[in-house]
N, CA, C and O atoms as a Maestro MAE file, in Angstrom:
{
 s_m_m2io_version
 :::
 2.0.0
}

f_m_ct {
 s_m_title
 :::
 protein
 m_atom[296] {
  # First column is atom index #
  i_m_mmod_type
  r_m_x_coord
  r_m_y_coord
  r_m_z_coord
  i_m_residue_number
  s_m_chain_name
  s_m_pdb_residue_name
  s_m_pdb_atom_name
  i_m_atomic_number
  :::
  1 25 7.708 123.182 -17.869 1 A "MET " " N  " 7
  2 3 6.792 122.212 -17.286 1 A "MET " " CA " 6
  3 2 7.563 120.998 -16.777 1 A "MET " " C  " 6
  4 15 7.261 120.453 -15.716 1 A "MET " " O  " 8
  5 25 8.568 120.583 -17.558 2 A "ALA " " N  " 7
  6 3 9.343 119.417 -17.168 2 A "ALA " " CA " 6
  7 2 10.118 119.676 -15.871 2 A "ALA " " C  " 6
  8 15 10.190 118.811 -14.999 2 A "ALA " " O  " 8
  9 25 10.689 120.862 -15.758 3 A "VAL " " N  " 7
  10 3 11.440 121.202 -14.541 3 A "VAL " " CA " 6
  11 2 10.499 121.263 -13.345 3 A "VAL " " C  " 6
  12 15 10.852 120.813 -12.255 3 A "VAL " " O  " 8
  13 25 9.325 121.809 -13.536 4 A "ALA " " N  " 7
  14 3 8.348 121.875 -12.441 4 A "ALA " " CA " 6
  15 2 7.930 120.471 -12.017 4 A "ALA " " C  " 6
  16 15 7.796 120.200 -10.824 4 A "ALA " " O  " 8
  17 25 7.726 119.587 -12.971 5 A "LEU " " N  " 7
  18 3 7.351 118.208 -12.657 5 A "LEU " " CA " 6
  19 2 8.486 117.497 -11.921 5 A "LEU " " C  " 6
  20 15 8.245 116.789 -10.942 5 A "LEU " " O  " 8
  21 25 9.718 117.682 -12.386 6 A "MET " " N  " 7
  22 3 10.859 117.060 -11.711 6 A "MET " " CA " 6
  23 2 11.022 117.603 -10.293 6 A "MET " " C  " 6
  24 15 11.349 116.848 -9.377 6 A "MET " " O  " 8
  25 25 10.801 118.893 -10.103 7 A "THR " " N  " 7
  26 3 10.879 119.486 -8.766 7 A "THR " " CA " 6
  27 2 9.818 118.892 -7.853 7 A "THR " " C  " 6
  28 15 10.100 118.548 -6.705 7 A "THR " " O  " 8
  29 25 8.607 118.773 -8.360 8 A "PHE " " N  " 7
  30 3 7.513 118.202 -7.579 8 A "PHE " " CA " 6
  31 2 7.832 116.773 -7.163 8 A "PHE " " C  " 6
  32 15 7.685 116.413 -5.995 8 A "PHE " " O  " 8
  33 25 8.269 115.959 -8.120 9 A "VAL " " N  " 7
  34 3 8.578 114.554 -7.826 9 A "VAL " " CA " 6
  35 2 9.727 114.455 -6.825 9 A "VAL " " C  " 6
  36 15 9.663 113.652 -5.894 9 A "VAL " " O  " 8
  37 25 10.770 115.255 -7.000 10 A "ALA " " N  " 7
  38 3 11.914 115.211 -6.086 10 A "ALA " " CA " 6
  39 2 11.508 115.578 -4.667 10 A "ALA " " C  " 6
  40 15 11.950 114.947 -3.707 10 A "ALA " " O  " 8
  41 25 10.672 116.594 -4.535 11 A "MET " " N  " 7
  42 3 10.256 117.009 -3.198 11 A "MET " " CA " 6
  43 2 9.376 115.956 -2.524 11 A "MET " " C  " 6
  44 15 9.497 115.724 -1.322 11 A "MET " " O  " 8
  45 25 8.500 115.324 -3.290 12 A "VAL " " N  " 7
  46 3 7.634 114.289 -2.713 12 A "VAL " " CA " 6
  47 2 8.463 113.064 -2.326 12 A "VAL " " C  " 6
  48 15 8.261 112.494 -1.254 12 A "VAL " " O  " 8
  49 25 9.387 112.660 -3.186 13 A "VAL " " N  " 7
  50 3 10.236 111.504 -2.874 13 A "VAL " " CA " 6
  51 2 11.092 111.795 -1.644 13 A "VAL " " C  " 6
  52 15 11.262 110.928 -0.787 13 A "VAL " " O  " 8
  53 25 11.629 113.008 -1.555 14 A "ARG " " N  " 7
  54 3 12.426 113.383 -0.385 14 A "ARG " " CA " 6
  55 2 11.604 113.280 0.898 14 A "ARG " " C  " 6
  56 15 12.098 112.808 1.922 14 A "ARG " " O  " 8
  57 25 10.362 113.719 0.837 15 A "THR " " N  " 7
  58 3 9.504 113.657 2.017 15 A "THR " " CA " 6
  59 2 9.173 112.219 2.389 15 A "THR " " C  " 6
  60 15 9.187 111.863 3.568 15 A "THR " " O  " 8
  61 25 8.878 111.399 1.404 16 A "ILE " " N  " 7
  62 3 8.561 109.996 1.686 16 A "ILE " " CA " 6
  63 2 9.761 109.291 2.302 16 A "ILE " " C  " 6
  64 15 9.609 108.508 3.239 16 A "ILE " " O  " 8
  65 25 10.948 109.564 1.784 17 A "ILE " " N  " 7
  66 3 12.158 108.965 2.359 17 A "ILE " " CA " 6
  67 2 12.354 109.461 3.788 17 A "ILE " " C  " 6
  68 15 12.702 108.684 4.677 17 A "ILE " " O  " 8
  69 25 12.135 110.737 4.004 18 A "LYS " " N  " 7
  70 3 12.303 111.313 5.341 18 A "LYS " " CA " 6
  71 2 11.326 110.688 6.328 18 A "LYS " " C  " 6
  72 15 11.709 110.353 7.448 18 A "LYS " " O  " 8
  73 25 10.074 110.528 5.926 19 A "VAL " " N  " 7
  74 3 9.044 110.035 6.846 19 A "VAL " " CA " 6
  75 2 9.195 108.543 7.110 19 A "VAL " " C  " 6
  76 15 9.064 108.107 8.254 19 A "VAL " " O  " 8
  77 25 9.466 107.753 6.078 20 A "TYR " " N  " 7
  78 3 9.463 106.302 6.251 20 A "TYR " " CA " 6
  79 2 10.833 105.696 6.509 20 A "TYR " " C  " 6
  80 15 10.909 104.584 7.030 20 A "TYR " " O  " 8
  81 25 11.922 106.382 6.165 21 A "VAL " " N  " 7
  82 3 13.248 105.785 6.333 21 A "VAL " " CA " 6
  83 2 14.013 106.421 7.495 21 A "VAL " " C  " 6
  84 15 14.453 105.726 8.411 21 A "VAL " " O  " 8
  85 25 14.164 107.734 7.449 22 A "THR " " N  " 7
  86 3 14.995 108.375 8.470 22 A "THR " " CA " 6
  87 2 14.260 108.623 9.780 22 A "THR " " C  " 6
  88 15 14.886 108.634 10.840 22 A "THR " " O  " 8
  89 25 12.959 108.820 9.731 23 A "GLU " " N  " 7
  90 3 12.175 109.057 10.948 23 A "GLU " " CA " 6
  91 2 10.948 108.141 10.967 23 A "GLU " " C  " 6
  92 15 9.822 108.630 10.869 23 A "GLU " " O  " 8
  93 25 11.141 106.828 11.091 24 A "PRO " " N  " 7
  94 3 9.993 105.913 10.997 24 A "PRO " " CA " 6
  95 2 9.034 105.995 12.181 24 A "PRO " " C  " 6
  96 15 7.898 105.536 12.069 24 A "PRO " " O  " 8
  97 25 9.448 106.558 13.296 25 A "ASP " " N  " 7
  98 3 8.572 106.613 14.462 25 A "ASP " " CA " 6
  99 2 7.733 107.888 14.519 25 A "ASP " " C  " 6
  100 15 7.089 108.161 15.532 25 A "ASP " " O  " 8
  101 25 7.736 108.659 13.448 26 A "THR " " N  " 7
  102 3 6.974 109.907 13.409 26 A "THR " " CA " 6
  103 2 5.472 109.625 13.409 26 A "THR " " C  " 6
  104 15 4.983 108.803 12.633 26 A "THR " " O  " 8
  105 25 4.752 110.316 14.285 27 A "GLU " " N  " 7
  106 3 3.298 110.202 14.281 27 A "GLU " " CA " 6
  107 2 2.729 111.137 13.220 27 A "GLU " " C  " 6
  108 15 3.402 112.065 12.770 27 A "GLU " " O  " 8
  109 25 1.510 110.889 12.833 28 A "LYS " " N  " 7
  110 3 0.811 111.721 11.848 28 A "LYS " " CA " 6
  111 2 1.565 111.777 10.516 28 A "LYS " " C  " 6
  112 15 1.792 112.855 9.967 28 A "LYS " " O  " 8
  113 25 1.946 110.615 10.008 29 A "LYS " " N  " 7
  114 3 2.684 110.554 8.743 29 A "LYS " " CA " 6
  115 2 1.867 111.104 7.589 29 A "LYS " " C  " 6
  116 15 2.405 111.777 6.709 29 A "LYS " " O  " 8
  117 25 0.575 110.825 7.585 30 A "GLY " " N  " 7
  118 3 -0.284 111.312 6.507 30 A "GLY " " CA " 6
  119 2 -0.338 112.829 6.449 30 A "GLY " " C  " 6
  120 15 -0.328 113.417 5.367 30 A "GLY " " O  " 8
  121 25 -0.393 113.450 7.598 31 A "GLY " " N  " 7
  122 3 -0.419 114.912 7.649 31 A "GLY " " CA " 6
  123 2 0.871 115.524 7.162 31 A "GLY " " C  " 6
  124 15 0.866 116.528 6.451 31 A "GLY " " O  " 8
  125 25 1.989 114.911 7.550 32 A "VAL " " N  " 7
  126 3 3.291 115.410 7.110 32 A "VAL " " CA " 6
  127 2 3.428 115.263 5.597 32 A "VAL " " C  " 6
  128 15 3.879 116.183 4.915 32 A "VAL " " O  " 8
  129 25 3.040 114.114 5.084 33 A "ILE " " N  " 7
  130 3 3.137 113.880 3.638 33 A "ILE " " CA " 6
  131 2 2.167 114.789 2.891 33 A "ILE " " C  " 6
  132 15 2.519 115.339 1.847 33 A "ILE " " O  " 8
  133 25 0.963 114.952 3.404 34 A "GLY " " N  " 7
  134 3 -0.021 115.829 2.761 34 A "GLY " " CA " 6
  135 2 0.449 117.267 2.677 34 A "GLY " " C  " 6
  136 15 0.328 117.907 1.633 34 A "GLY " " O  " 8
  137 25 0.984 117.775 3.773 35 A "ASN " " N  " 7
  138 3 1.498 119.147 3.770 35 A "ASN " " CA " 6
  139 2 2.675 119.295 2.823 35 A "ASN " " C  " 6
  140 15 2.810 120.308 2.136 35 A "ASN " " O  " 8
  141 25 3.524 118.280 2.790 36 A "SER " " N  " 7
  142 3 4.687 118.336 1.910 36 A "SER " " CA " 6
  143 2 4.270 118.297 0.442 36 A "SER " " C  " 6
  144 15 4.844 119.005 -0.386 36 A "SER " " O  " 8
  145 25 3.276 117.476 0.117 37 A "VAL " " N  " 7
  146 3 2.790 117.411 -1.265 37 A "VAL " " CA " 6
  147 2 2.167 118.746 -1.667 37 A "VAL " " C  " 6
  148 15 2.356 119.207 -2.792 37 A "VAL " " O  " 8
  149 25 1.438 119.354 -0.765 38 A "LEU " " N  " 7
  150 3 0.848 120.665 -1.042 38 A "LEU " " CA " 6
  151 2 1.932 121.720 -1.259 38 A "LEU " " C  " 6
  152 15 1.834 122.533 -2.178 38 A "LEU " " O  " 8
  153 25 2.959 121.708 -0.417 39 A "ASP " " N  " 7
  154 3 4.075 122.646 -0.593 39 A "ASP " " CA " 6
  155 2 4.785 122.410 -1.915 39 A "ASP " " C  " 6
  156 15 5.140 123.361 -2.611 39 A "ASP " " O  " 8
  157 25 4.995 121.138 -2.265 40 A "ALA " " N  " 7
  158 3 5.660 120.812 -3.531 40 A "ALA " " CA " 6
  159 2 4.831 121.271 -4.719 40 A "ALA " " C  " 6
  160 15 5.381 121.752 -5.710 40 A "ALA " " O  " 8
  161 25 3.516 121.128 -4.631 41 A "LEU " " N  " 7
  162 3 2.636 121.569 -5.707 41 A "LEU " " CA " 6
  163 2 2.685 123.092 -5.859 41 A "LEU " " C  " 6
  164 15 2.714 123.607 -6.976 41 A "LEU " " O  " 8
  165 25 2.693 123.795 -4.751 42 A "ILE " " N  " 7
  166 3 2.772 125.255 -4.803 42 A "ILE " " CA " 6
  167 2 4.082 125.698 -5.438 42 A "ILE " " C  " 6
  168 15 4.093 126.619 -6.255 42 A "ILE " " O  " 8
  169 25 5.178 125.058 -5.075 43 A "ILE " " N  " 7
  170 3 6.475 125.418 -5.650 43 A "ILE " " CA " 6
  171 2 6.517 125.093 -7.137 43 A "ILE " " C  " 6
  172 15 7.059 125.877 -7.917 43 A "ILE " " O  " 8
  173 25 5.956 123.953 -7.551 44 A "ALA " " N  " 7
  174 3 5.936 123.583 -8.965 44 A "ALA " " CA " 6
  175 2 5.115 124.586 -9.776 44 A "ALA " " C  " 6
  176 15 5.526 124.976 -10.869 44 A "ALA " " O  " 8
  177 25 3.983 125.000 -9.265 45 A "VAL " " N  " 7
  178 3 3.165 125.995 -9.964 45 A "VAL " " CA " 6
  179 2 3.903 127.326 -10.043 45 A "VAL " " C  " 6
  180 15 3.835 128.020 -11.058 45 A "VAL " " O  " 8
  181 25 4.602 127.677 -8.980 46 A "THR " " N  " 7
  182 3 5.386 128.921 -8.978 46 A "THR " " CA " 6
  183 2 6.476 128.881 -10.036 46 A "THR " " C  " 6
  184 15 6.719 129.879 -10.714 46 A "THR " " O  " 8
  185 25 7.134 127.740 -10.183 47 A "VAL " " N  " 7
  186 3 8.176 127.593 -11.211 47 A "VAL " " CA " 6
  187 2 7.576 127.808 -12.593 47 A "VAL " " C  " 6
  188 15 8.176 128.490 -13.424 47 A "VAL " " O  " 8
  189 25 6.417 127.245 -12.851 48 A "VAL " " N  " 7
  190 3 5.774 127.410 -14.158 48 A "VAL " " CA " 6
  191 2 5.381 128.863 -14.382 48 A "VAL " " C  " 6
  192 15 5.606 129.402 -15.465 48 A "VAL " " O  " 8
  193 25 4.802 129.498 -13.385 49 A "VAL " " N  " 7
  194 3 4.352 130.882 -13.528 49 A "VAL " " CA " 6
  195 2 5.532 131.819 -13.762 49 A "VAL " " C  " 6
  196 15 5.426 132.766 -14.540 49 A "VAL " " O  " 8
  197 25 6.642 131.563 -13.102 50 A "VAL " " N  " 7
  198 3 7.818 132.408 -13.266 50 A "VAL " " CA " 6
  199 2 8.487 132.153 -14.613 50 A "VAL " " C  " 6
  200 15 9.035 133.082 -15.207 50 A "VAL " " O  " 8
  201 25 8.457 130.923 -15.106 51 A "ALA " " N  " 7
  202 3 9.160 130.582 -16.337 51 A "ALA " " CA " 6
  203 2 8.424 131.044 -17.588 51 A "ALA " " C  " 6
  204 15 9.073 131.311 -18.600 51 A "ALA " " O  " 8
  205 25 7.114 131.150 -17.562 52 A "VAL " " N  " 7
  206 3 6.353 131.507 -18.764 52 A "VAL " " CA " 6
  207 2 6.718 132.895 -19.285 52 A "VAL " " C  " 6
  208 15 6.943 133.023 -20.489 52 A "VAL " " O  " 8
  209 25 6.791 133.930 -18.473 53 A "PRO " " N  " 7
  210 3 7.133 135.246 -19.023 53 A "PRO " " CA " 6
  211 2 8.552 135.333 -19.590 53 A "PRO " " C  " 6
  212 15 8.830 136.223 -20.395 53 A "PRO " " O  " 8
  213 25 9.448 134.442 -19.196 54 A "GLU " " N  " 7
  214 3 10.814 134.467 -19.714 54 A "GLU " " CA " 6
  215 2 10.847 134.176 -21.210 54 A "GLU " " C  " 6
  216 15 11.683 134.728 -21.925 54 A "GLU " " O  " 8
  217 25 9.967 133.334 -21.687 55 A "GLY " " N  " 7
  218 3 9.961 132.977 -23.100 55 A "GLY " " CA " 6
  219 2 9.102 133.895 -23.948 55 A "GLY " " C  " 6
  220 15 9.169 133.835 -25.176 55 A "GLY " " O  " 8
  221 25 8.304 134.736 -23.330 56 A "LEU " " N  " 7
  222 3 7.397 135.608 -24.066 56 A "LEU " " CA " 6
  223 2 8.124 136.613 -24.955 56 A "LEU " " C  " 6
  224 15 7.739 136.743 -26.117 56 A "LEU " " O  " 8
  225 25 9.141 137.329 -24.496 57 A "PRO " " N  " 7
  226 3 9.829 138.269 -25.390 57 A "PRO " " CA " 6
  227 2 10.469 137.588 -26.600 57 A "PRO " " C  " 6
  228 15 10.470 138.152 -27.694 57 A "PRO " " O  " 8
  229 25 11.003 136.400 -26.418 58 A "LEU " " N  " 7
  230 3 11.590 135.670 -27.532 58 A "LEU " " CA " 6
  231 2 10.530 135.309 -28.566 58 A "LEU " " C  " 6
  232 15 10.763 135.452 -29.766 58 A "LEU " " O  " 8
  233 25 9.380 134.849 -28.119 59 A "ALA " " N  " 7
  234 3 8.309 134.490 -29.047 59 A "ALA " " CA " 6
  235 2 7.810 135.711 -29.808 59 A "ALA " " C  " 6
  236 15 7.545 135.628 -31.007 59 A "ALA " " O  " 8
  237 25 7.682 136.835 -29.127 60 A "VAL " " N  " 7
  238 3 7.230 138.061 -29.787 60 A "VAL " " CA " 6
  239 2 8.263 138.526 -30.806 60 A "VAL " " C  " 6
  240 15 7.895 138.939 -31.905 60 A "VAL " " O  " 8
  241 25 9.532 138.468 -30.468 61 A "THR " " N  " 7
  242 3 10.592 138.884 -31.385 61 A "THR " " CA " 6
  243 2 10.627 138.019 -32.627 61 A "THR " " C  " 6
  244 15 10.755 138.539 -33.736 61 A "THR " " O  " 8
  245 25 10.518 136.721 -32.468 62 A "ILE " " N  " 7
  246 3 10.514 135.816 -33.618 62 A "ILE " " CA " 6
  247 2 9.300 136.076 -34.495 62 A "ILE " " C  " 6
  248 15 9.411 136.104 -35.720 62 A "ILE " " O  " 8
  249 25 8.145 136.266 -33.874 63 A "SER " " N  " 7
  250 3 6.930 136.536 -34.627 63 A "SER " " CA " 6
  251 2 7.040 137.842 -35.414 63 A "SER " " C  " 6
  252 15 6.665 137.893 -36.585 63 A "SER " " O  " 8
  253 25 7.549 138.889 -34.781 64 A "LEU " " N  " 7
  254 3 7.707 140.162 -35.477 64 A "LEU " " CA " 6
  255 2 8.717 140.068 -36.611 64 A "LEU " " C  " 6
  256 15 8.500 140.637 -37.681 64 A "LEU " " O  " 8
  257 25 9.816 139.359 -36.389 65 A "ALA " " N  " 7
  258 3 10.823 139.209 -37.440 65 A "ALA " " CA " 6
  259 2 10.243 138.475 -38.644 65 A "ALA " " C  " 6
  260 15 10.507 138.847 -39.788 65 A "ALA " " O  " 8
  261 25 9.462 137.445 -38.389 66 A "PHE " " N  " 7
  262 3 8.845 136.699 -39.484 66 A "PHE " " CA " 6
  263 2 7.849 137.581 -40.240 66 A "PHE " " C  " 6
  264 15 7.818 137.569 -41.471 66 A "PHE " " O  " 8
  265 25 7.044 138.338 -39.511 67 A "SER " " N  " 7
  266 3 6.038 139.198 -40.148 67 A "SER " " CA " 6
  267 2 6.692 140.322 -40.947 67 A "SER " " C  " 6
  268 15 6.226 140.655 -42.037 67 A "SER " " O  " 8
  269 25 7.752 140.902 -40.424 68 A "VAL " " N  " 7
  270 3 8.435 141.988 -41.126 68 A "VAL " " CA " 6
  271 2 9.043 141.468 -42.420 68 A "VAL " " C  " 6
  272 15 8.987 142.148 -43.445 68 A "VAL " " O  " 8
  273 25 9.619 140.277 -42.388 69 A "SER " " N  " 7
  274 3 10.206 139.728 -43.612 69 A "SER " " CA " 6
  275 2 9.127 139.426 -44.658 69 A "SER " " C  " 6
  276 15 9.352 139.616 -45.854 69 A "SER " " O  " 8
  277 25 7.967 138.961 -44.215 70 A "LYS " " N  " 7
  278 3 6.866 138.720 -45.171 70 A "LYS " " CA " 6
  279 2 6.353 140.030 -45.764 70 A "LYS " " C  " 6
  280 15 6.066 140.096 -46.959 70 A "LYS " " O  " 8
  281 25 6.235 141.077 -44.935 71 A "MET " " N  " 7
  282 3 5.794 142.383 -45.433 71 A "MET " " CA " 6
  283 2 6.816 142.973 -46.399 71 A "MET " " C  " 6
  284 15 6.438 143.609 -47.382 71 A "MET " " O  " 8
  285 25 8.084 142.773 -46.136 72 A "TYR " " N  " 7
  286 3 9.130 143.276 -47.012 72 A "TYR " " CA " 6
  287 2 9.037 142.611 -48.387 72 A "TYR " " C  " 6
  288 15 9.204 143.279 -49.408 72 A "TYR " " O  " 8
  289 25 8.773 141.317 -48.421 73 A "ASN " " N  " 7
  290 3 8.659 140.594 -49.686 73 A "ASN " " CA " 6
  291 2 7.431 141.056 -50.472 73 A "ASN " " C  " 6
  292 15 7.463 141.066 -51.703 73 A "ASN " " O  " 8
  293 25 6.376 141.427 -49.804 74 A "GLU " " N  " 7
  294 3 5.174 141.889 -50.494 74 A "GLU " " CA " 6
  295 2 5.388 143.288 -51.027 74 A "GLU " " C  " 6
  296 15 4.488 143.858 -51.643 74 A "GLU " " O  " 8
  :::
 }
 m_bond[295] {
  # First column is bond index #
  i_m_from
  i_m_to
  i_m_order
  :::
  1 1 2 1
  2 2 3 1
  3 3 4 2
  4 3 5 1
  5 5 6 1
  6 6 7 1
  7 7 8 2
  8 7 9 1
  9 9 10 1
  10 10 11 1
  11 11 12 2
  12 11 13 1
  13 13 14 1
  14 14 15 1
  15 15 16 2
  16 15 17 1
  17 17 18 1
  18 18 19 1
  19 19 20 2
  20 19 21 1
  21 21 22 1
  22 22 23 1
  23 23 24 2
  24 23 25 1
  25 25 26 1
  26 26 27 1
  27 27 28 2
  28 27 29 1
  29 29 30 1
  30 30 31 1
  31 31 32 2
  32 31 33 1
  33 33 34 1
  34 34 35 1
  35 35 36 2
  36 35 37 1
  37 37 38 1
  38 38 39 1
  39 39 40 2
  40 39 41 1
  41 41 42 1
  42 42 43 1
  43 43 44 2
  44 43 45 1
  45 45 46 1
  46 46 47 1
  47 47 48 2
  48 47 49 1
  49 49 50 1
  50 50 51 1
  51 51 52 2
  52 51 53 1
  53 53 54 1
  54 54 55 1
  55 55 56 2
  56 55 57 1
  57 57 58 1
  58 58 59 1
  59 59 60 2
  60 59 61 1
  61 61 62 1
  62 62 63 1
  63 63 64 2
  64 63 65 1
  65 65 66 1
  66 66 67 1
  67 67 68 2
  68 67 69 1
  69 69 70 1
  70 70 71 1
  71 71 72 2
  72 71 73 1
  73 73 74 1
  74 74 75 1
  75 75 76 2
  76 75 77 1
  77 77 78 1
  78 78 79 1
  79 79 80 2
  80 79 81 1
  81 81 82 1
  82 82 83 1
  83 83 84 2
  84 83 85 1
  85 85 86 1
  86 86 87 1
  87 87 88 2
  88 87 89 1
  89 89 90 1
  90 90 91 1
  91 91 92 2
  92 91 93 1
  93 93 94 1
  94 94 95 1
  95 95 96 2
  96 95 97 1
  97 97 98 1
  98 98 99 1
  99 99 100 2
  100 99 101 1
  101 101 102 1
  102 102 103 1
  103 103 104 2
  104 103 105 1
  105 105 106 1
  106 106 107 1
  107 107 108 2
  108 107 109 1
  109 109 110 1
  110 110 111 1
  111 111 112 2
  112 111 113 1
  113 113 114 1
  114 114 115 1
  115 115 116 2
  116 115 117 1
  117 117 118 1
  118 118 119 1
  119 119 120 2
  120 119 121 1
  121 121 122 1
  122 122 123 1
  123 123 124 2
  124 123 125 1
  125 125 126 1
  126 126 127 1
  127 127 128 2
  128 127 129 1
  129 129 130 1
  130 130 131 1
  131 131 132 2
  132 131 133 1
  133 133 134 1
  134 134 135 1
  135 135 136 2
  136 135 137 1
  137 137 138 1
  138 138 139 1
  139 139 140 2
  140 139 141 1
  141 141 142 1
  142 142 143 1
  143 143 144 2
  144 143 145 1
  145 145 146 1
  146 146 147 1
  147 147 148 2
  148 147 149 1
  149 149 150 1
  150 150 151 1
  151 151 152 2
  152 151 153 1
  153 153 154 1
  154 154 155 1
  155 155 156 2
  156 155 157 1
  157 157 158 1
  158 158 159 1
  159 159 160 2
  160 159 161 1
  161 161 162 1
  162 162 163 1
  163 163 164 2
  164 163 165 1
  165 165 166 1
  166 166 167 1
  167 167 168 2
  168 167 169 1
  169 169 170 1
  170 170 171 1
  171 171 172 2
  172 171 173 1
  173 173 174 1
  174 174 175 1
  175 175 176 2
  176 175 177 1
  177 177 178 1
  178 178 179 1
  179 179 180 2
  180 179 181 1
  181 181 182 1
  182 182 183 1
  183 183 184 2
  184 183 185 1
  185 185 186 1
  186 186 187 1
  187 187 188 2
  188 187 189 1
  189 189 190 1
  190 190 191 1
  191 191 192 2
  192 191 193 1
  193 193 194 1
  194 194 195 1
  195 195 196 2
  196 195 197 1
  197 197 198 1
  198 198 199 1
  199 199 200 2
  200 199 201 1
  201 201 202 1
  202 202 203 1
  203 203 204 2
  204 203 205 1
  205 205 206 1
  206 206 207 1
  207 207 208 2
  208 207 209 1
  209 209 210 1
  210 210 211 1
  211 211 212 2
  212 211 213 1
  213 213 214 1
  214 214 215 1
  215 215 216 2
  216 215 217 1
  217 217 218 1
  218 218 219 1
  219 219 220 2
  220 219 221 1
  221 221 222 1
  222 222 223 1
  223 223 224 2
  224 223 225 1
  225 225 226 1
  226 226 227 1
  227 227 228 2
  228 227 229 1
  229 229 230 1
  230 230 231 1
  231 231 232 2
  232 231 233 1
  233 233 234 1
  234 234 235 1
  235 235 236 2
  236 235 237 1
  237 237 238 1
  238 238 239 1
  239 239 240 2
  240 239 241 1
  241 241 242 1
  242 242 243 1
  243 243 244 2
  244 243 245 1
  245 245 246 1
  246 246 247 1
  247 247 248 2
  248 247 249 1
  249 249 250 1
  250 250 251 1
  251 251 252 2
  252 251 253 1
  253 253 254 1
  254 254 255 1
  255 255 256 2
  256 255 257 1
  257 257 258 1
  258 258 259 1
  259 259 260 2
  260 259 261 1
  261 261 262 1
  262 262 263 1
  263 263 264 2
  264 263 265 1
  265 265 266 1
  266 266 267 1
  267 267 268 2
  268 267 269 1
  269 269 270 1
  270 270 271 1
  271 271 272 2
  272 271 273 1
  273 273 274 1
  274 274 275 1
  275 275 276 2
  276 275 277 1
  277 277 278 1
  278 278 279 1
  279 279 280 2
  280 279 281 1
  281 281 282 1
  282 282 283 1
  283 283 284 2
  284 283 285 1
  285 285 286 1
  286 286 287 1
  287 287 288 2
  288 287 289 1
  289 289 290 1
  290 290 291 1
  291 291 292 2
  292 291 293 1
  293 293 294 1
  294 294 295 1
  295 295 296 2
  :::
 }
}
């Protein structure tokens, strides 16, 4: 979640710098920023969706190891 948030913030800041500093004469600044924020949000959600299954096997393995040790003691 933290990486997705940092990615989102970095992309939005990059767009704001691009629109207001490097290209100040750009028309339709709101549209450019809006599209960029939407793209950044989509990428951040994608990062979260891709990262969640990576931790799932580890959680299942730890849970099974804990349960097996409890069953062994019983």
